[in-house]
VEXTORKOL-349472 format. One record per residue (C-alpha): residue in three letters; residue number from 1; x negated, y, z. Coordinates in pm, whole numbers, plus 32768, in hexadecimal, padded with zeros to 4 digits. Each point is the difference from the previous one (the first is absolute). Example, Ala and Ser with C-alpha at 12.3 -4.5 7.8 and 13.67 -1.06 7.14 Angstrom:
BEGIN
@type:ala	seq:1	u:7B32	v:7E3E	w:830C
@type:ser	seq:2	u:7F77	v:8158	w:7FBE
REM end
This chain:
BEGIN
@type:met	seq:1	u:C9B7	v:AF6C	w:47D6
@type:gln	seq:2	u:7F9B	v:7FC9	w:7E98
@type:glu	seq:3	u:80B6	v:7EEF	w:7F43
@type:lys	seq:4	u:7F32	v:7ED4	w:7F96
@type:trp	seq:5	u:8036	v:7E9E	w:7F85
@type:val	seq:6	u:7FBB	v:7EF8	w:8108
@type:gln	seq:7	u:800E	v:7E86	w:7FE1
@type:val	seq:8	u:8115	v:7F68	w:80CD
@type:trp	seq:9	u:7FB1	v:7EA5	w:7F7C
@type:gly	seq:10	u:7EF1	v:7F6D	w:7F22
@type:gln	seq:11	u:7F3C	v:7EC9	w:7FA8
@type:ala	seq:12	u:7EC1	v:7F99	w:7F4A
@type:his	seq:13	u:803A	v:7F37	w:7EC2
@type:ser	seq:14	u:7F5D	v:7EB7	w:7FA4
@type:ala	seq:15	u:8065	v:7EE2	w:7F1A
@type:phe	seq:16	u:811F	v:7F2A	w:8083
@type:ser	seq:17	u:7F79	v:7EBC	w:7F6E
@type:phe	seq:18	u:80FC	v:7EE9	w:804F
@type:phe	seq:19	u:80E3	v:80ED	w:80C0
@type:tyr	seq:20	u:8066	v:80D9	w:7ED8
@type:tyr	seq:21	u:8163	v:8051	w:7F8D
@type:pro	seq:22	u:8046	v:7F5F	w:7EAB
@type:ser	seq:23	u:80AB	v:80CC	w:7EF6
@type:cys	seq:24	u:816F	v:8033	w:8055
@type:lys	seq:25	u:80FC	v:8118	w:801E
@type:lys	seq:26	u:7FF2	v:804E	w:8171
@type:thr	seq:27	u:8024	v:8126	w:80F1
@type:tyr	seq:28	u:7F00	v:803C	w:8114
@type:arg	seq:29	u:8087	v:80CA	w:8127
@type:met	seq:30	u:7EFC	v:806F	w:80FC
@type:val	seq:31	u:8088	v:807D	w:814E
@type:ile	seq:32	u:7F1C	v:80F6	w:80B4
@type:arg	seq:33	u:8012	v:8099	w:815B
@type:ser	seq:34	u:7F72	v:815E	w:7FE5
@type:tyr	seq:35	u:7EEA	v:8068	w:80EF
@type:phe	seq:36	u:804B	v:8171	w:7FC8
@type:ser	seq:37	u:80F5	v:80E9	w:7F55
@type:gly	seq:38	u:8001	v:8058	w:7E92
@type:lys	seq:39	u:80B4	v:80D6	w:7EFD
@type:gly	seq:40	u:7FB1	v:7F32	w:7ECD
@type:val	seq:41	u:7F7B	v:7EB1	w:7F8D
@type:arg	seq:42	u:7F1E	v:7F80	w:7EED
@type:leu	seq:43	u:7F70	v:7EA7	w:7FB7
@type:met	seq:44	u:7EBD	v:7F72	w:7F7A
@type:leu	seq:45	u:803F	v:7EC6	w:7F32
@type:ser	seq:46	u:7EE9	v:7F16	w:7F97
@type:asn	seq:47	u:7FD2	v:7EEA	w:7F03
@type:glu	seq:48	u:7E88	v:8000	w:8034
@type:cys	seq:49	u:7FC6	v:7E8B	w:8032
@type:ala	seq:50	u:80FA	v:7F8A	w:7EFB
@type:lys	seq:51	u:7FD8	v:7F33	w:7EC3
@type:asn	seq:52	u:812B	v:809F	w:7F52
@type:asp	seq:53	u:80C2	v:8144	w:7FD6
@type:val	seq:54	u:8134	v:8037	w:80DB
@type:arg	seq:55	u:8145	v:80AE	w:7FA3
@type:ile	seq:56	u:80A1	v:80C5	w:811B
@type:gly	seq:57	u:8173	v:8028	w:7FBB
@type:ala	seq:58	u:8061	v:80DE	w:8124
@type:leu	seq:59	u:7F79	v:80A1	w:813F
@type:thr	seq:60	u:80CC	v:8091	w:811E
@type:val	seq:61	u:7FDC	v:807A	w:8167
@type:ala	seq:62	u:8104	v:8019	w:8114
@type:leu	seq:63	u:8024	v:8029	w:8177
@type:cys	seq:64	u:8065	v:7EB5	w:8099
@type:asp	seq:65	u:8016	v:7F32	w:813C
@type:glu	seq:66	u:7EF3	v:7F0B	w:8070
@type:asn	seq:67	u:8098	v:7EF1	w:7F23
@type:gly	seq:68	u:7FF6	v:80D2	w:7EC3
@type:lys	seq:69	u:8172	v:8063	w:7FF1
@type:phe	seq:70	u:8025	v:815B	w:7F69
@type:lys	seq:71	u:8070	v:8129	w:80D1
@type:gly	seq:72	u:8091	v:80E1	w:7EF5
@type:asp	seq:73	u:7FA6	v:8005	w:7E90
@type:cys	seq:74	u:7EB9	v:7F97	w:7F5F
@type:lys	seq:75	u:7F2E	v:80E2	w:7F24
@type:lys	seq:76	u:7F50	v:7FA1	w:7EBE
@type:ile	seq:77	u:7E86	v:800E	w:7FEC
@type:thr	seq:78	u:7F5B	v:8046	w:7EB1
@type:val	seq:79	u:7EA5	v:7FF5	w:7F67
@type:gly	seq:80	u:7FBD	v:811F	w:7F13
@type:gly	seq:81	u:8177	v:8042	w:8001
@type:lys	seq:82	u:8051	v:7E9C	w:7F8F
@type:ser	seq:83	u:80D0	v:7F13	w:80D5
@type:ser	seq:84	u:7F76	v:7ECC	w:7F4F
@type:phe	seq:85	u:7E9E	v:7FCE	w:7F82
@type:trp	seq:86	u:7EE5	v:7F0B	w:7FC0
@type:leu	seq:87	u:7EEB	v:7FCE	w:80FF
@type:lys	seq:88	u:7EDB	v:7F7C	w:7F37
@type:lys	seq:89	u:7F0B	v:7EF3	w:806E
@type:gly	seq:90	u:7F04	v:809C	w:80EC
@type:glu	seq:91	u:80C0	v:8147	w:8019
@type:ser	seq:92	u:8071	v:80C5	w:8132
@type:val	seq:93	u:80F7	v:811F	w:7FF1
@type:arg	seq:94	u:808B	v:8101	w:80F1
@type:thr	seq:95	u:8173	v:804F	w:7FE1
@type:asp	seq:96	u:80A4	v:8152	w:7FF0
@type:glu	seq:97	u:806A	v:80A2	w:8147
@type:val	seq:98	u:8160	v:7FD0	w:808A
@type:asp	seq:99	u:80A2	v:80E2	w:8105
@type:ile	seq:100	u:8079	v:7F3A	w:812E
@type:glu	seq:101	u:800C	v:8054	w:8173
@type:val	seq:102	u:7F66	v:7EEC	w:80D5
@type:gly	seq:103	u:7FE4	v:8025	w:8179
@type:thr	seq:104	u:7EFA	v:7F70	w:80EA
@type:asp	seq:105	u:804D	v:7E90	w:804C
@type:glu	seq:106	u:8117	v:8001	w:7EFB
@type:phe	seq:107	u:801D	v:7EE0	w:7F07
@type:phe	seq:108	u:8000	v:802E	w:7E89
@type:cys	seq:109	u:7FCF	v:7F14	w:7EDC
@type:val	seq:110	u:7F63	v:800B	w:7EA9
@type:asn	seq:111	u:808A	v:7F1C	w:7EF0
@type:ala	seq:112	u:7F5D	v:7F88	w:7EC0
@type:tyr	seq:113	u:80AA	v:7F34	w:7EF1
@type:val	seq:114	u:7EFE	v:7F3B	w:7F39
@type:glu	seq:115	u:8095	v:7FB7	w:7EAB
@type:lys	seq:116	u:7EDC	v:7F4A	w:7F5D
@type:gly	seq:117	u:7EAD	v:7F76	w:8064
@type:ala	seq:118	u:7F69	v:7F2D	w:8117
@type:leu	seq:119	u:7F8E	v:80B8	w:8139
@type:arg	seq:120	u:7E9F	v:7F92	w:8056
@type:ser	seq:121	u:7F7A	v:8132	w:80B6
@type:gly	seq:122	u:8045	v:8057	w:816B
@type:asn	seq:123	u:7FBD	v:7F72	w:8159
@type:leu	seq:124	u:8085	v:7F0C	w:8104
@type:ile	seq:125	u:804D	v:8106	w:8107
@type:asp	seq:126	u:80D4	v:7FF4	w:813C
@type:asp	seq:127	u:8056	v:8167	w:8057
@type:val	seq:128	u:8132	v:8034	w:7F24
@type:lys	seq:129	u:8149	v:7F52	w:7FB2
@type:leu	seq:130	u:801D	v:7F8C	w:7E96
@type:ile	seq:131	u:814E	v:7F90	w:7F70
@type:thr	seq:132	u:8002	v:7F55	w:7EAB
@type:val	seq:133	u:8140	v:7FD5	w:7F35
@type:lys	seq:134	u:8042	v:7F8F	w:7E9B
@type:gly	seq:135	u:8081	v:810B	w:7F13
@type:asp	seq:136	u:8004	v:817A	w:8015
@type:val	seq:137	u:808C	v:8057	w:8159
@type:thr	seq:138	u:7F30	v:813B	w:8031
@type:asp	seq:139	u:8141	v:80C9	w:8037
@type:lys	seq:140	u:80BB	v:7EFD	w:80D3
@type:arg	seq:141	u:8048	v:8065	w:8167
@type:asn	seq:142	u:7FD2	v:7EAA	w:809E
@type:val	seq:143	u:7F3D	v:7ED4	w:7F7B
@type:thr	seq:144	u:7F97	v:7EAD	w:8087
@type:asn	seq:145	u:7EA4	v:7F74	w:7FD5
@type:gln	seq:146	u:7FE5	v:7ED7	w:7F14
@type:pro	seq:147	u:7EE4	v:7F11	w:805C
@type:arg	seq:148	u:7F29	v:7F84	w:7EE1
@type:val	seq:149	u:7F86	v:7EA1	w:7FB4
@type:arg	seq:150	u:7E98	v:8078	w:7FF1
@type:asp	seq:151	u:800D	v:8046	w:8176
@type:ser	seq:152	u:7FBA	v:7E8B	w:802A
@type:val	seq:153	u:7EA3	v:8046	w:7F78
@type:arg	seq:154	u:7FC6	v:80ED	w:8122
@type:glu	seq:155	u:807A	v:7EFC	w:80F7
@type:val	seq:156	u:7F10	v:7EF9	w:7F78
@type:ala	seq:157	u:7EDE	v:80F5	w:7FFE
@type:ser	seq:158	u:804C	v:8066	w:8167
@type:lys	seq:159	u:7FF4	v:7E94	w:8072
@type:val	seq:160	u:7EC7	v:7FA4	w:7F3C
@type:leu	seq:161	u:7F38	v:8135	w:8062
@type:arg	seq:162	u:8099	v:8014	w:815F
@type:met	seq:163	u:804E	v:8172	w:7FDE
@type:tyr	seq:164	u:8143	v:80B6	w:7FB3
@type:phe	seq:165	u:803C	v:809D	w:7EAB
@type:his	seq:166	u:810A	v:810D	w:8003
@type:lys	seq:167	u:80FE	v:8044	w:7EF0
@type:pro	seq:168	u:7F43	v:80BA	w:7EED
@type:val	seq:169	u:8056	v:816A	w:7FB7
@type:pro	seq:170	u:7FC6	v:804B	w:7E8D
@type:leu	seq:171	u:7FF0	v:813B	w:7F2E
@type:phe	seq:172	u:800B	v:810A	w:8113
@type:glu	seq:173	u:7EB2	v:809D	w:8060
@type:ser	seq:174	u:8074	v:8121	w:80D7
@type:val	seq:175	u:8132	v:80C1	w:8070
@type:glu	seq:176	u:7FC4	v:816D	w:8059
@type:leu	seq:177	u:80DA	v:8102	w:80AB
@type:leu	seq:178	u:7FE4	v:817A	w:7FDA
@type:asn	seq:179	u:7FB6	v:8066	w:8166
@type:asp	seq:180	u:7FE3	v:8158	w:80A1
@type:thr	seq:181	u:7FC0	v:7FA2	w:816E
@type:gly	seq:182	u:7E8C	v:7FB0	w:7FE6
@type:ala	seq:183	u:8018	v:7E85	w:7FE2
@type:ser	seq:184	u:7EDD	v:7F32	w:7F79
@type:ala	seq:185	u:7FA1	v:7E95	w:7FCA
@type:ile	seq:186	u:7F29	v:7F06	w:80BA
@type:thr	seq:187	u:7F8D	v:7F01	w:7EFE
@type:val	seq:188	u:7F9C	v:7EA1	w:8067
@type:phe	seq:189	u:7EFA	v:7F81	w:7F0C
@type:gly	seq:190	u:7FC8	v:7E92	w:8048
@type:asp	seq:191	u:8029	v:7E92	w:7FA5
@type:ser	seq:192	u:8101	v:7EF3	w:805C
@type:ile	seq:193	u:7FC7	v:8033	w:8176
@type:ser	seq:194	u:809E	v:8157	w:7FCE
@type:gln	seq:195	u:80DC	v:7FA4	w:7ED8
@type:gln	seq:196	u:80BF	v:7EF7	w:80C5
@type:gly	seq:197	u:8088	v:8114	w:80DC
@type:tyr	seq:198	u:7FD8	v:7F7A	w:8161
@type:trp	seq:199	u:7F21	v:8117	w:8080
@type:thr	seq:200	u:8059	v:8106	w:7EFB
@type:asn	seq:201	u:8177	v:7FF2	w:8043
@type:ala	seq:202	u:7FC5	v:800D	w:8179
@type:phe	seq:203	u:7F18	v:812A	w:7FCE
@type:ser	seq:204	u:8100	v:80A7	w:7F1F
@type:lys	seq:205	u:8104	v:7FE1	w:8116
@type:arg	seq:206	u:7F14	v:80A7	w:80F8
@type:ile	seq:207	u:7FBD	v:811E	w:7F0C
@type:arg	seq:208	u:8177	v:8036	w:7FC5
@type:glu	seq:209	u:803C	v:801B	w:8175
@type:glu	seq:210	u:7ECE	v:80D3	w:8059
@type:tyr	seq:211	u:8001	v:80EB	w:7ED4
@type:lys	seq:212	u:816B	v:800D	w:7F8E
@type:gly	seq:213	u:8019	v:80A1	w:7EA8
@type:arg	seq:214	u:7E87	v:803E	w:7FEC
@type:tyr	seq:215	u:7F60	v:7ED0	w:7F59
@type:ser	seq:216	u:8052	v:7EE3	w:7F18
@type:val	seq:217	u:7F37	v:7EBD	w:800D
@type:ile	seq:218	u:7FBB	v:7F83	w:7EA0
@type:asn	seq:219	u:7F83	v:7E99	w:7FE5
@type:lys	seq:220	u:7F1D	v:7FEA	w:7ECF
@type:ser	seq:221	u:7F63	v:7EB4	w:8058
@type:ile	seq:222	u:7FC8	v:7EDD	w:7F0F
@type:met	seq:223	u:7FD3	v:7E97	w:8069
@type:gly	seq:224	u:7EA5	v:7F75	w:7FBD
@type:asn	seq:225	u:7F7B	v:815C	w:7FB4
@type:arg	seq:226	u:7E8D	v:804A	w:8025
@type:thr	seq:227	u:7F48	v:8148	w:8030
@type:arg	seq:228	u:7EE5	v:7FD1	w:7F06
@type:leu	seq:229	u:8077	v:7F0E	w:7EF5
@type:asp	seq:230	u:8137	v:7FC2	w:7F2F
@type:tyr	seq:231	u:80BB	v:7EB6	w:8017
@type:gly	seq:232	u:7F3D	v:7ECA	w:7F9C
@type:lys	seq:233	u:802E	v:7FB5	w:7E8D
@type:arg	seq:234	u:8009	v:7E88	w:8037
@type:phe	seq:235	u:8113	v:8013	w:8105
@type:ile	seq:236	u:813E	v:7F51	w:7F89
@type:cys	seq:237	u:80DE	v:8125	w:806C
@type:lys	seq:238	u:7F43	v:80FE	w:7F2E
@type:gly	seq:239	u:804C	v:8165	w:8062
@type:leu	seq:240	u:80C6	v:7FAC	w:813B
@type:phe	seq:241	u:7EE4	v:807B	w:80DF
@type:gly	seq:242	u:7FE2	v:8147	w:7F41
@type:ile	seq:243	u:7EE0	v:80DB	w:7F96
@type:ser	seq:244	u:7F04	v:8060	w:810D
@type:gly	seq:245	u:8042	v:8105	w:8109
@type:ile	seq:246	u:7EFC	v:80E3	w:7F62
@type:asn	seq:247	u:80A3	v:7FE2	w:7EA9
@type:arg	seq:248	u:8165	v:8036	w:8079
@type:leu	seq:249	u:7FB6	v:8120	w:80EC
@type:gln	seq:250	u:8059	v:8109	w:7EFF
@type:arg	seq:251	u:8149	v:7F5B	w:7F9D
@type:asp	seq:252	u:807D	v:7FA9	w:815A
@type:val	seq:253	u:7F7E	v:811F	w:80D4
@type:leu	seq:254	u:7F5B	v:8123	w:7F4E
@type:asn	seq:255	u:811B	v:802A	w:7F05
@type:tyr	seq:256	u:80E1	v:8058	w:8129
@type:pro	seq:257	u:7F93	v:8149	w:80A1
@type:asp	seq:258	u:8104	v:7FD0	w:8113
@type:thr	seq:259	u:7F2A	v:7EF2	w:80A4
@type:glu	seq:260	u:7F5D	v:8097	w:8136
@type:tyr	seq:261	u:7F75	v:7EC6	w:80A6
@type:val	seq:262	u:7F82	v:7EBA	w:7F6C
@type:ile	seq:263	u:7FEF	v:7EC7	w:80D6
@type:phe	seq:264	u:7EF6	v:7F2F	w:7F54
@type:ala	seq:265	u:8038	v:7E8F	w:8052
@type:leu	seq:266	u:7F3C	v:7F45	w:7EF6
@type:gly	seq:267	u:7ED3	v:7F1F	w:8038
@type:thr	seq:268	u:8081	v:7EA8	w:805F
@type:asn	seq:269	u:8006	v:7F7B	w:7E9C
@type:asp	seq:270	u:7EA9	v:808E	w:7FAD
@type:phe	seq:271	u:7F73	v:7F05	w:80F7
@type:leu	seq:272	u:8101	v:7EE7	w:7FF9
@type:gln	seq:273	u:8045	v:7FC3	w:7E8E
@type:pro	seq:274	u:7EA3	v:7FBA	w:7F70
@type:gly	seq:275	u:7FC9	v:7E8A	w:7FDF
@type:thr	seq:276	u:8174	v:7FB0	w:7FE6
@type:ile	seq:277	u:80EA	v:7FD5	w:7ED6
@type:ala	seq:278	u:8036	v:8179	w:800B
@type:ala	seq:279	u:7E9A	v:8077	w:7FC8
@type:pro	seq:280	u:7EA0	v:7F79	w:7FBA
@type:lys	seq:281	u:7EEF	v:7FEF	w:810A
@type:lys	seq:282	u:7F38	v:810F	w:7F50
@type:asp	seq:283	u:810A	v:80FF	w:8067
@type:phe	seq:284	u:7FA0	v:7FE2	w:816F
@type:pro	seq:285	u:7F82	v:8151	w:8087
@type:ser	seq:286	u:7F13	v:8053	w:8118
@type:ala	seq:287	u:8092	v:80C6	w:8120
@type:lys	seq:288	u:7F47	v:8135	w:7F82
@type:glu	seq:289	u:8086	v:7FD9	w:7E9D
@type:ala	seq:290	u:8160	v:7FE9	w:808A
@type:leu	seq:291	u:7FD1	v:8133	w:80DC
@type:asp	seq:292	u:7F64	v:80C8	w:7EE4
@type:ala	seq:293	u:8139	v:7FC3	w:7F31
@type:val	seq:294	u:80DF	v:8079	w:811D
@type:ile	seq:295	u:7F28	v:8136	w:802E
@type:lys	seq:296	u:8020	v:8044	w:7E8B
@type:val	seq:297	u:817C	v:7FF5	w:8022
@type:gly	seq:298	u:7FEC	v:80E2	w:8131
@type:glu	seq:299	u:7F31	v:8105	w:7F4A
@type:lys	seq:300	u:80FD	v:800A	w:7EE4
@type:leu	seq:301	u:8121	v:8029	w:80F2
@type:lys	seq:302	u:7F4C	v:8111	w:80C2
@type:glu	seq:303	u:7FBC	v:80BD	w:7EBD
@type:asn	seq:304	u:8178	v:8002	w:7FC9
@type:gly	seq:305	u:8053	v:8076	w:815F
@type:lys	seq:306	u:8080	v:7EB4	w:8088
@type:lys	seq:307	u:7FAF	v:7F6D	w:8155
@type:met	seq:308	u:7F8E	v:7E94	w:7FFE
@type:ile	seq:309	u:8040	v:7F11	w:8121
@type:val	seq:310	u:7F3F	v:7EBC	w:7FC9
@type:phe	seq:311	u:8074	v:7EB5	w:8094
@type:asn	seq:312	u:7EEE	v:7F04	w:8044
@type:val	seq:313	u:802C	v:7E94	w:7F91
@type:leu	seq:314	u:80C6	v:7F0A	w:80D2
@type:asn	seq:315	u:7F45	v:7EC4	w:805F
@type:phe	seq:316	u:8070	v:7EDE	w:7F24
@type:gly	seq:317	u:7F37	v:7EDC	w:808C
@type:glu	seq:318	u:8131	v:7F1A	w:8017
@type:cys	seq:319	u:8056	v:8031	w:7E8F
@type:val	seq:320	u:7FC2	v:7EDB	w:7F14
@type:asp	seq:321	u:7F22	v:80D5	w:7F1C
@type:ser	seq:322	u:7F27	v:807C	w:811D
@type:arg	seq:323	u:7E8E	v:7FA5	w:800A
@type:pro	seq:324	u:7EEC	v:8059	w:80FA
@type:his	seq:325	u:7F52	v:80ED	w:7F0D
@type:lys	seq:326	u:814A	v:80B7	w:7FC1
@type:glu	seq:327	u:8046	v:8022	w:8175
@type:lys	seq:328	u:7EA0	v:8085	w:8038
@type:ala	seq:329	u:8027	v:8102	w:7EEB
@type:val	seq:330	u:814A	v:807B	w:8091
@type:ser	seq:331	u:7F5D	v:802D	w:8157
@type:glu	seq:332	u:7EE4	v:80C3	w:7F62
@type:tyr	seq:333	u:80F0	v:80D2	w:7F34
@type:asn	seq:334	u:80D8	v:8059	w:812D
@type:lys	seq:335	u:7EC6	v:805E	w:80C2
@type:ile	seq:336	u:7F6D	v:80E9	w:7EFA
@type:leu	seq:337	u:8159	v:8093	w:7FBA
@type:glu	seq:338	u:8010	v:806A	w:816D
@type:glu	seq:339	u:7E9D	v:808A	w:7FE9
@type:asn	seq:340	u:806A	v:80D3	w:7ED5
@type:lys	seq:341	u:8153	v:806E	w:8086
@type:asp	seq:342	u:7FA0	v:816F	w:7FE0
@type:ser	seq:343	u:8017	v:7FD1	w:7E87
@type:phe	seq:344	u:817B	v:7FE7	w:8023
@type:tyr	seq:345	u:811C	v:80B3	w:80AD
@type:ala	seq:346	u:8026	v:7ECE	w:80E4
@type:val	seq:347	u:7FAB	v:7E8E	w:801B
@type:tyr	seq:348	u:80FC	v:7F0E	w:8098
@type:asp	seq:349	u:7F83	v:7EC3	w:80AA
@type:gln	seq:350	u:8123	v:7F16	w:7FC0
@type:ala	seq:351	u:7F19	v:7ED1	w:8017
@type:ala	seq:352	u:7FBB	v:8040	w:8172
@type:leu	seq:353	u:8177	v:8008	w:804A
@type:cys	seq:354	u:803B	v:7EAC	w:7F62
@type:val	seq:355	u:7EBA	v:7F45	w:8040
@type:asn	seq:356	u:7FFA	v:7EB0	w:80B1
@type:pro	seq:357	u:7EFD	v:8037	w:8116
@type:glu	seq:358	u:7FAD	v:7E8C	w:8001
@type:lys	seq:359	u:7FC0	v:8004	w:7E87
@type:pro	seq:360	u:7F77	v:8158	w:7FA4
@type:his	seq:361	u:801B	v:7FBF	w:7E89
@type:cys	seq:362	u:8173	v:7FAF	w:8020
@type:ser	seq:363	u:813E	v:80C1	w:804B
@type:lys	seq:364	u:80F3	v:7F73	w:80FE
@type:lys	seq:365	u:80DD	v:7EF9	w:7F5C
@type:glu	seq:366	u:8137	v:8089	w:80A8
@type:tyr	seq:367	u:7FCF	v:8141	w:7F38
@type:leu	seq:368	u:7FE1	v:7F4F	w:7EB0
@type:gly	seq:369	u:80E2	v:7F5C	w:7F02
@type:lys	seq:370	u:7FE6	v:7E97	w:7F91
@type:asp	seq:371	u:7ED8	v:804A	w:7F1E
@type:tyr	seq:372	u:7F39	v:8087	w:812B
@type:leu	seq:373	u:7FA7	v:8133	w:7F36
@type:his	seq:374	u:8129	v:80EB	w:7FF5
@type:pro	seq:375	u:808E	v:8097	w:813F
@type:asn	seq:376	u:815B	v:7F85	w:805D
@type:arg	seq:377	u:810A	v:80E9	w:808D
@type:glu	seq:378	u:7F5F	v:8002	w:815A
@type:gly	seq:379	u:7EA6	v:803D	w:7F74
@type:gly	seq:380	u:8083	v:8114	w:7F20
@type:gln	seq:381	u:80A0	v:80AC	w:8129
@type:ile	seq:382	u:7EB8	v:7FEC	w:80C2
@type:val	seq:383	u:7F46	v:80A7	w:7EE0
@type:ala	seq:384	u:810C	v:810B	w:7FD1
@type:asp	seq:385	u:8019	v:8054	w:8172
@type:gly	seq:386	u:7E87	v:802C	w:801A
@type:ile	seq:387	u:7FF4	v:811E	w:7F03
@type:asp	seq:388	u:7FD3	v:8150	w:80AC
@type:leu	seq:389	u:811C	v:80DB	w:7F7F
@type:glu	seq:390	u:7F45	v:8135	w:8076
@type:leu	seq:391	u:7F2F	v:7FD6	w:7EC4
@type:phe	seq:392	u:812D	v:8085	w:7F3C
@type:arg	seq:393	u:8066	v:811E	w:80E2
REM end
């Protein structure tokens, strides 16, 4: 088969806000389990949501075990032939290609030494192992993660907001392998319900087992993200919720021709945020306005040869920000989405799987986390197990 570059890991960037990495000389080692085989690697690095330039002192890649310990020697990665370079504020850059043989289900790691500049762009994602160590250890065989003081901010935020914030992954936007076995990517395009990883990681496991070496599952979800509108300008954590799904579609999906399927899982925040500290009341959409935005995304994806699977919106009636008019709008949206399912490759009724039959506007509490909005591990498994894998055959 023809060789092509395929994402083996990726994320959607937003501003880190309080979770950022202050300026310090530190190595970031990301350990990846490959979905498929490859003959080379290249990276996409991003400083898109930053307030400052960043100096990259070194980049390397190596085969490793699941804990990030090298198996053999590491190889240097360059950008324009340079092993160290500046990544300017707002800039993204793709590295040069490096020859390396990676097998299906084999572990490898990419290492970046950040010499200068605070890292403020990335995501709080839970589908990769990130090791952080002071100093340049990009060529060291075995390293031990060094916790940071700022992790206490995450712990406080998790308790206050009653949801879990994962360790943030900065700088890296995508890792691609040069594949010749016909692999392609399934991109999850959602909000924190997907970003937290409970259903996406369970779904990823099913895909690995059912289609070994065929697909990667790339989680490009952003917490608080909305389909139609960018993050609220008055929100204290400006930028954390990212630009709208419509505005980031090109960056996160269309710029990657390897994506074959897109699981569209936005919508919750379009209805839930207006009237809270995150967004003004005037942002509240009608069910039709919300669906029209999703159809607009679907048309763009179809034009680019990508199949769109749309998740409907989980019922959030137990959530503290829920209101009767929001619950009504979600019901109307889910209904007209089903009526217009022929506009998409498929529509997935996750709400019906999780609904509390005694409270139709609510999901079952046993499937939800402490905030009564995000699925817990059990709820995530229910959602993942309900996806028909024949859609990807």
